[in-house]
C-alpha positions as CSV (number, residue, x, y, z in Angstrom):
1,M,35.6,-16.7,0.6
2,T,32.4,-15.1,1.9
3,T,31.4,-13.9,5.2
4,T,28.3,-12.5,6.9
5,V,28.4,-8.9,7.9
6,L,28.0,-8.8,11.7
7,P,26.1,-6.1,13.5
8,P,28.4,-3.3,14.7
9,S,29.6,-3.9,18.3
10,A,31.7,-1.9,20.7
11,P,33.4,-4.2,23.2
12,N,35.7,-3.1,26.1
13,V,34.0,0.2,26.9
14,T,32.6,1.9,29.9
15,P,29.1,2.6,28.6
16,S,27.2,5.9,29.0
17,A,23.6,6.4,29.5
18,P,21.2,5.4,26.6
19,T,21.7,7.6,23.6
20,S,19.2,9.1,21.2
21,T,18.6,8.3,17.6
22,P,21.6,9.2,15.4
23,S,21.2,12.7,14.0
24,A,23.2,15.0,11.8
25,P,23.4,18.5,13.5
26,T,24.1,21.5,11.5
27,I,26.0,24.7,12.3
28,D,23.6,27.4,13.5
29,N,23.7,30.6,15.5
30,D,24.4,28.6,18.7
31,F,27.6,27.1,17.3
32,E,30.1,29.5,18.8
33,Q,28.5,29.3,22.3
34,W,28.5,25.5,22.1
35,A,32.1,25.4,20.7
36,D,33.4,27.7,23.4
37,R,31.9,25.4,26.1
38,V,33.4,22.3,24.4
39,R,36.9,23.9,24.2
40,R,36.8,25.1,27.8
41,A,35.8,21.6,29.0
42,A,38.6,20.1,26.9
43,R,41.2,22.4,28.5
44,K,39.9,21.5,31.9
45,Q,40.3,17.8,31.1
46,D,43.7,18.2,29.4
47,A,42.0,16.7,26.3
48,V,42.7,17.0,22.6
49,I,39.7,16.6,20.3
50,L,40.1,14.5,17.1
51,A,37.4,14.3,14.5
52,H,37.3,12.1,11.5
53,N,36.7,13.5,8.0
54,Y,33.2,11.9,7.9
55,Q,31.9,13.6,11.0
56,D,29.3,16.3,10.9
57,P,30.8,19.8,9.9
58,A,30.1,21.2,13.4
59,I,32.1,18.4,15.0
60,Q,34.9,18.9,12.5
61,D,35.0,22.7,13.1
62,V,35.3,22.4,16.9
63,A,38.0,19.7,16.8
64,D,41.7,20.4,17.3
65,H,42.6,18.0,14.5
66,V,40.6,16.6,11.6
67,G,41.7,13.7,9.4
68,D,41.6,10.0,8.7
69,S,41.7,7.5,11.5
70,L,45.4,6.5,11.3
71,A,46.7,10.1,11.0
72,L,44.6,11.1,14.0
73,S,45.8,8.1,16.0
74,R,49.4,9.1,15.3
75,I,48.6,12.7,16.4
76,A,47.1,11.2,19.6
77,A,50.3,9.3,20.3
78,E,52.5,12.3,19.7
79,C,50.6,15.1,21.5
80,D,51.1,16.0,25.1
81,A,47.4,15.8,26.1
82,S,46.6,13.1,28.7
83,T,43.1,12.5,27.3
84,I,42.1,11.8,23.7
85,V,38.5,12.5,22.6
86,F,38.0,10.6,19.3
87,A,34.9,11.8,17.4
88,G,34.7,8.8,15.0
89,V,33.8,5.1,15.3
90,H,34.9,2.5,17.8
91,F,37.8,0.9,15.9
92,M,39.3,4.3,15.4
93,A,39.3,5.0,19.2
94,E,40.8,1.5,19.7
95,T,43.6,2.3,17.3
96,A,44.3,5.5,19.2
97,K,44.5,3.5,22.5
98,I,46.8,0.9,20.9
99,L,49.2,3.6,19.9
100,S,48.7,5.6,23.2
101,P,48.4,2.9,25.9
102,D,49.1,5.3,28.7
103,K,46.4,7.9,27.7
104,R,42.7,8.0,28.5
105,V,40.8,7.6,25.2
106,L,37.1,8.6,25.1
107,I,34.5,8.3,22.3
108,P,31.3,10.3,22.4
109,D,29.1,7.2,21.7
110,A,30.5,3.7,22.2
111,K,27.7,2.3,20.1
112,A,29.2,3.9,17.0
113,G,30.4,0.8,15.2
114,C,31.6,0.2,11.6
115,S,30.1,-2.2,9.0
116,L,33.5,-2.8,7.5
117,A,35.4,-3.5,10.7
118,D,32.6,-5.9,11.8
119,C,32.8,-7.9,8.6
120,I,35.5,-10.1,10.2
121,T,36.2,-11.3,13.7
122,A,39.4,-12.6,15.2
123,D,37.9,-16.1,15.3
124,Q,37.1,-15.9,11.6
125,L,40.5,-14.7,10.7
126,R,42.2,-17.5,12.7
127,E,40.1,-20.0,10.8
128,W,41.0,-18.4,7.5
129,K,44.7,-18.5,8.4
130,A,44.4,-22.2,9.3
131,Q,43.2,-22.8,5.7
132,H,46.3,-21.1,4.3
133,P,49.4,-22.0,6.4
134,G,52.3,-19.8,5.6
135,A,50.2,-16.9,4.2
136,V,50.9,-13.4,5.3
137,V,47.8,-11.5,6.7
138,V,47.4,-7.9,5.6
139,S,44.6,-6.1,7.4
140,Y,43.2,-2.7,6.6
141,V,43.4,-0.3,9.5
142,N,39.6,-0.3,9.5
143,T,39.6,-3.4,11.7
144,T,39.1,-4.1,15.4
145,A,42.1,-4.4,17.8
146,A,41.4,-8.2,18.1
147,V,41.7,-8.6,14.3
148,K,44.9,-6.4,14.2
149,A,46.4,-8.7,16.8
150,E,46.0,-11.7,14.4
151,T,47.5,-9.6,11.5
152,D,51.1,-9.6,10.2
153,I,51.0,-6.2,8.6
154,C,48.3,-3.5,8.6
155,C,47.8,-1.2,5.7
156,T,45.9,2.0,4.7
157,S,44.1,2.6,1.4
158,S,47.0,4.8,0.3
159,N,49.8,2.4,1.1
160,A,48.2,-1.0,0.5
161,L,50.1,-1.5,-2.7
162,E,53.5,-0.8,-1.0
163,V,52.6,-3.1,1.9
164,V,51.8,-6.0,-0.4
165,R,54.8,-5.3,-2.6
166,S,57.0,-5.8,0.5
167,I,55.8,-9.4,0.7
168,P,57.7,-12.0,-1.5
169,A,55.8,-12.5,-4.8
170,D,55.6,-16.3,-4.2
171,T,54.0,-15.9,-0.8
172,E,50.2,-16.1,-0.4
173,V,48.5,-13.0,1.0
174,L,45.3,-13.0,3.0
175,F,43.8,-9.4,2.5
176,C,41.0,-8.3,4.8
177,P,38.4,-7.1,5.3
178,D,37.6,-4.8,2.3
179,Q,36.9,-6.7,-1.0
180,F,37.1,-3.6,-3.2
181,L,40.5,-2.4,-1.8
182,G,41.7,-6.0,-2.0
183,A,40.6,-6.3,-5.6
184,H,42.3,-3.0,-6.5
185,V,45.6,-4.3,-5.0
186,R,45.3,-7.7,-6.7
187,R,44.5,-6.2,-10.1
188,T,47.2,-3.5,-9.9
189,L,49.9,-5.9,-8.8
190,G,48.8,-8.8,-11.0
191,R,49.2,-11.3,-8.2
192,D,46.8,-14.3,-8.3
193,N,47.9,-15.5,-4.8
194,I,46.1,-12.6,-3.0
195,H,43.0,-13.9,-1.3
196,T,40.4,-11.3,-0.5
197,W,37.9,-11.4,2.3
198,M,34.4,-10.5,1.0
199,G,33.7,-7.6,3.4
200,E,32.6,-4.1,2.6
201,C,31.7,-0.7,4.0
202,H,28.0,-0.5,3.3
203,V,28.1,3.2,2.6
204,H,31.0,2.9,0.1
205,A,29.5,-0.2,-1.5
206,D,26.3,1.6,-2.3
207,I,28.2,4.2,-4.4
208,S,27.5,2.3,-7.6
209,P,28.9,2.4,-11.2
210,S,25.6,3.7,-12.4
211,D,25.9,6.6,-9.9
212,L,29.3,7.4,-11.3
213,I,28.3,7.1,-14.9
214,D,25.2,9.3,-14.4
215,Q,27.3,12.0,-12.7
216,V,30.0,12.0,-15.3
217,H,27.5,12.4,-18.1
218,A,25.9,15.3,-16.3
219,N,29.4,16.8,-15.6
220,P,31.6,15.9,-18.6
221,D,34.5,18.2,-17.7
222,A,34.7,17.2,-14.0
223,E,37.5,15.4,-12.3
224,L,36.7,12.2,-10.3
225,F,38.0,11.5,-6.8
226,V,37.1,7.9,-6.1
227,H,37.8,6.1,-2.7
228,P,39.1,2.6,-3.2
229,E,36.4,1.2,-0.8
230,C,33.7,2.2,-3.2
231,G,31.6,-0.3,-5.1
232,C,32.3,1.7,-8.3
233,T,36.1,1.5,-8.0
234,T,36.7,-1.5,-10.3
235,S,34.2,-0.2,-12.8
236,A,35.8,3.3,-12.7
237,L,39.2,1.9,-13.6
238,W,37.8,-0.4,-16.2
239,L,35.7,2.4,-17.8
240,A,38.7,4.7,-17.7
241,G,40.8,2.1,-19.5
242,R,38.1,1.8,-22.2
243,G,38.0,5.5,-22.6
244,E,34.4,5.8,-21.3
245,L,35.7,7.9,-18.3
246,P,38.4,10.5,-18.6
247,A,41.5,8.4,-17.6
248,E,43.6,11.5,-16.9
249,R,40.9,12.9,-14.6
250,T,39.9,9.7,-12.8
251,H,41.8,9.4,-9.5
252,I,41.6,6.5,-6.9
253,L,42.4,8.3,-3.6
254,S,42.3,7.8,0.1
255,T,40.7,10.6,2.1
256,G,44.2,12.1,2.7
257,G,44.9,11.8,-1.0
258,M,41.7,13.6,-1.8
259,L,42.7,16.6,0.4
260,T,46.1,16.8,-1.3
261,A,44.5,16.6,-4.8
262,A,41.9,19.1,-3.8
263,R,44.6,21.7,-2.9
264,A,46.2,21.3,-6.3
265,T,43.2,21.0,-8.6
266,T,42.2,23.9,-10.9
267,S,39.1,22.1,-12.1
268,A,35.8,23.9,-11.9
269,T,34.0,20.7,-10.7
270,V,35.2,17.6,-8.9
271,L,32.9,14.6,-8.4
272,V,33.7,12.8,-5.1
273,A,32.9,9.2,-4.4
274,T,33.1,8.7,-0.7
275,E,31.1,9.5,2.5
276,V,29.6,13.0,2.1
277,G,31.2,14.3,5.3
278,M,34.5,14.5,3.3
279,L,33.1,17.4,1.2
280,H,33.4,19.8,4.2
281,Q,37.2,19.4,4.3
282,L,37.6,19.5,0.6
283,R,35.6,22.8,0.4
284,Q,37.7,24.1,3.3
285,V,41.0,23.7,1.4
286,N,39.7,24.9,-2.0
287,G,36.9,27.4,-2.2
288,L,37.3,27.9,-5.9
289,T,36.3,24.3,-7.0
290,D,32.8,22.9,-6.8
291,F,33.0,19.6,-5.0
292,E,29.9,17.4,-5.5
293,P,29.1,13.9,-4.2
294,V,28.7,11.1,-6.7
295,N,26.0,9.8,-4.4
296,P,24.5,12.4,-2.0
297,R,22.9,9.6,0.0
298,A,26.3,8.2,1.0
299,I,25.9,9.0,4.7
300,C,27.4,6.8,7.4
301,P,24.8,6.6,10.3
302,F,27.5,5.5,12.7
303,M,29.7,8.5,12.0
304,K,26.7,10.7,12.5
305,M,26.0,9.2,16.0
306,T,28.4,11.8,17.3
307,T,26.2,14.8,18.0
308,R,27.0,18.2,19.7
309,D,25.4,17.1,23.0
310,K,27.2,13.8,23.1
311,L,30.6,15.4,22.4
312,L,30.1,17.9,25.1
313,S,28.9,15.4,27.7
314,C,31.7,13.0,26.7
315,I,34.3,15.6,27.6
316,E,32.6,17.0,30.7
317,E,31.6,13.6,32.2
318,G,34.4,11.4,30.9
319,H,32.4,8.8,29.0
320,D,32.7,6.5,27.1
321,E,36.3,5.3,27.9
322,V,37.8,2.8,25.4
323,T,40.1,0.1,26.7
324,V,42.1,-2.6,24.9
325,D,43.5,-5.7,26.6
326,P,47.2,-5.1,27.0
327,A,48.2,-8.4,25.4
328,I,46.0,-7.8,22.4
329,A,47.2,-4.2,22.1
330,A,50.8,-5.3,22.1
331,K,50.2,-7.7,19.2
332,A,48.1,-5.2,17.3
333,R,50.7,-2.5,17.8
334,R,53.3,-4.7,16.1
335,A,51.2,-5.0,13.0
336,V,50.8,-1.2,12.8
337,E,54.5,-0.6,13.4
338,R,55.5,-3.1,10.7
339,M,53.3,-1.1,8.3
340,I,55.0,2.2,9.3
341,S,58.4,0.7,9.0
342,I,57.8,-0.1,5.3
343,G,57.3,3.5,4.6
344,N,55.2,6.6,5.3
345,P,51.6,5.2,5.4
346,G,50.3,8.6,4.2
347,G,46.5,8.9,4.5
348,G,44.5,6.2,6.3
349,E,41.2,5.3,5.0
């Protein structure tokens, strides 16, 4: 099954004024003054600031909580704040709204889409389901609310195996939208009745096997943290099985799993295959290990659309508010809750 990657979109928002070209601000001498203004504005608005691991370091450092999208959405649902400011991409803010329907959810730039989430639409999923009557749909949390509403069970990269194991072995599974995570699940479980949608995160897909091999040769004693969305994941597991990569030091991990592993590692060097924003958190939790990107060009332009100025104006002016149709939200919420009922979803993407 193939599909065309659609341009990122951001439906159901109250748009802000036109925004500038995406940029990646860095922490400088004005950081504390800016951060103080952001925090004062957040207190005034009864807002909690959530930042994804792939955000710019300055945005991460000013946030109340940093993590993957699902963990942050669960924090949003459990906290007392009436306003959620989600520094991430649009589907993440949607998920927060799904789990916190009575709270106001804001995103600094509503145009911040996601190449992976936009790989499949609700109409495409309905057509795929019609071709496989009786199949169970498993959708990655990196999907729109409309796709989640057509889904039986959601999953994260850390619990995808457990979610699919909960489905009877003789039942067809439609896994979307990430082909690399789907291939990882199918290969690990040895199930030929798992059909995978041919979508991808363009940033992770560009982290290639050649990038990985070159870095391993340059750092032969390093550990490897590889995100399952990466284009090199299948090759990494195959090469580790052949002995061409150190099997005991090659780890396929979600972003949450990377943080856990980073706290425990005693390696001098860890090579990290994911979006480079993750390096900031890894270095925060372990200052003794050198965390280096497998591909230093793995930068998500949509994540970097959240700038200091946009975050501040979002809080002070109350834009861009994310809404989800209540009927869609109710169906999408069931898919997320079914996942949670199977077991602790752990890290999200």
